[in-house]
N, C-alpha and C positions, 0 to 999 in steps of 0.2 A: 429771406430776401430772394433767394433763387426761385422759390415757389411763386413769388410775385412777378419777377421779371422773366417770364417764359412765354413761349408762343405755342399754344396747343397743349394737350395733355396726353399722357401715356395711357393707353387702353389695351388690355390683353387681346391678342389676336391681330394687332395692327403693327406693321414694321416701322411706321413713322408716327410722329405726334399727330393728333387728330383734333378736329373741331366738330361741333354739332351743327350739321348742315341746316337743320330747321331754325336754329337761332341765327345763323348767317343769312338765310333768305329773309327771315322776318326783319332783321336789321336793315337789309338792302331795301326792302319794301318801305320801311319807315323813312329812310333817307330819300328814296325816290319820290315819295309823296311830298315832302317838304321842298325838295329840289324843283319839282314840277310847279308847285305853287309860286316859288320865288321866281322861276324862269318866266312863267306866264305873266306875273305882275310886272316884270321888266319889259317883256315883249309887248304887252297890251297898253301899259300905262307909261312906259318909259321911266319908271321909278325903280332904281337899283338898290334901294335900301334893304329890302328883304333878301336880295341876292347876296349883298355884302355880308349881312349877318349870317346867312346860311354858309357862305364860304368859310367864315371864321369857325363856325360850329363843325363843319365838315372836316376842316384841317385838324382841329383839336381831336376830334373823334378818331381819325385815321392815324394821327400821331400816337395816340394811346394804343391803338390796335397793333401797330407795327413795332413801336419802340418800347412799349411797356408790357401789356398783356391784353389780348382781345376781350377777355371777360370783364375788364374794367372800362371798356369803351361805352359811353352813354347809350348809343344805339343798340349795342349788343345786350346791355342790361335790360332795356325796354323790350327788345325782341325776345329775350329769354323769358321774360315775365309773361308774354302772350302765349308762348308755346311750351310752357313748363309742364303741361299735362300730356304733351305729345311724346311718343316714343322717339328716342334719340336716333339720329342717322349720322354716323361718323364719316368724315371725309378728311383726306390728307391735308395737313397744315402747311407743308412747304410751298405748294402751289398757291395757296391762299395768301401766304405772306408776300409772295412775289406780286400777286394781283393787287393786293392792298397797298403795296409799295408804289405801284403805278398810280393808284388812286391818290396816295399821299402826294406824289409828284405833281399830279394835275391840280390838287387843291392848293399847293404852294404857289404854283404858277398863277392860278386865279387870284390868290391872296395878293400877290405882288402887283398884278395888272389892275384888278378891280378895286381892291381896298387901299393899297399903298399909293399906286400911281393914278387910280381912278380913270383908267383907260377903258373906253367902250368902243368895241369894233368887232370885226369878223373873227379875230383870234379868240376873243372871249366867247363868242357864240359857238365856235368850233369845239372849244374845251368843254363848255357847258353841255352841248349836245352829246359829246363823247361820254361824259359822266352819266347823263340820263340814260343813254343807251346801255352802258355797262350795268347800271343799277337795275334797269328794267329787265334785261335778260337774266340777271341773277335772281331777282325776286319772282318773276313770272314763270320762267322755264327751268330754273336751276342750272342755267348755262353760264359758266364763268369764262367769258371771252379771253380775259387776260391769262387765265390758267392754260388756255390753248397755246398762248405765246410762250408760256413757261416750258412747255414740251419742246419748243423749237430752240430755245436758248440755253436750256439746262442739260447737263450730262445725265442727271437723274430724272427719269420720266415720272410723271405724276402717277400716284397710286391712290386707291380709295377715293375715286371720284363720285360725284352725285349720280345716283341711278346706275352705278356700276359701269359707266361708259368707258372707263379705262381698260376694262376687260375686253379681250378680242372677240368674245362670243356674246357681248352684251346686247346686240341688236335683236329686237323682237319683231320677227317677220309675220306675226299674227295681225299686225295693223300696218298695211301698206297704203301709200298715197297713190291712188289710181285715177282713171278717167272719170269715174263717178264722183269722186271727191272734187276734182277740178271743175266739173260741170255744176255741182251744187254751189261751190264758192263763186263761180262766174255768174250764175243766176242771182245769187244773193246780192252781190256787189251791183249788178245791173239794176235790180229792183230798188235798192237803196238810192242809187243815182237818179232813177226816174222819180221816185218819191220825193227826194229833196228838191228836184227841179220843179215839180208840181206845187209843192208847199211854198217855195220861195217866189214863184212867178207873180201871183196876185198881190201880195203885200208890197213887193218891190215896185210894181207898176203903180199902185196907189200912192206910195211914198213919193215916187218921181212926179206924179201928177200934182201932188200937194206942194212940192217944192217949186214946180213950174208955175203954179198959180200964186205963189208967194204966200200961201196960207199954211199954218202949222196944224190947225184943227185940234179937236179934243184928243185925237190919237197921239199928240205930242205932249200931252200933259204928264209931267213926271209924277209917278206914283209916290205916295207918302213913304213907303218902305225904302225906296231908292234914295230919297232925300235924307231919311233918318240914318242911313249907313254911309252917307257922303258919296253916293254913287250916281248923283243926278246927271253930271256931265257925261259919264260913261253910258248911262241909260239912253240919253238923247243921241249919242253917237251910234249906239247899237240899233236904235230904232229910226235912223235916217232923219233925225230932227235937227234943226239948226240950233246953234248955241243960244239964240235969242228966245227959243221956245220955253214955255213954262208949263 
């Protein structure tokens, strides 16, 4: 029973219990994907069904992680399946438990607001965006934001961090962000902004003219694939067509 109810595992060479960071990041990426889909469905369509379902799944997953054992959490099981052939990278479990406790608290708050009370408002949005941000940084960069908070509130400092960032000499000066990097990013962002403006100008003008003339034209005929997946109204909205267009 003790082997089941534990957080992290003992590995030679580490002073604290550890978790496999590759599994942790994979699980965060999986949750981020589903969270983003649910969030965008609510944001674009005003339908909170997927968000409510995800909140329940998220809360169950994090309850198992924090109160039972991370290895039995569904997202961790799937994540471990995907990275099973990769070399393990161990990170300290104490800071992860603190971070996931924060996630569990957020999920409980969302469950109460969105599922039980069915409240929709700025507070839900703020919590949802916070979860998305935490999951994104964890999966994309291996940065556990809540783990940084752990160092501020705990007497025991985090050890065995991803990429060795807990070590005082972990910084790699071989890759510095300089003027050239800033110039490249600025030119890239400017080029994309100009391109998007050029691409959107002509279609937008044509759509405005069509609406002004009171005509929908063939350009507002809903494609068969959009009708087949029940996306007809959204397709018309995205293409500046009136609800009466077919």
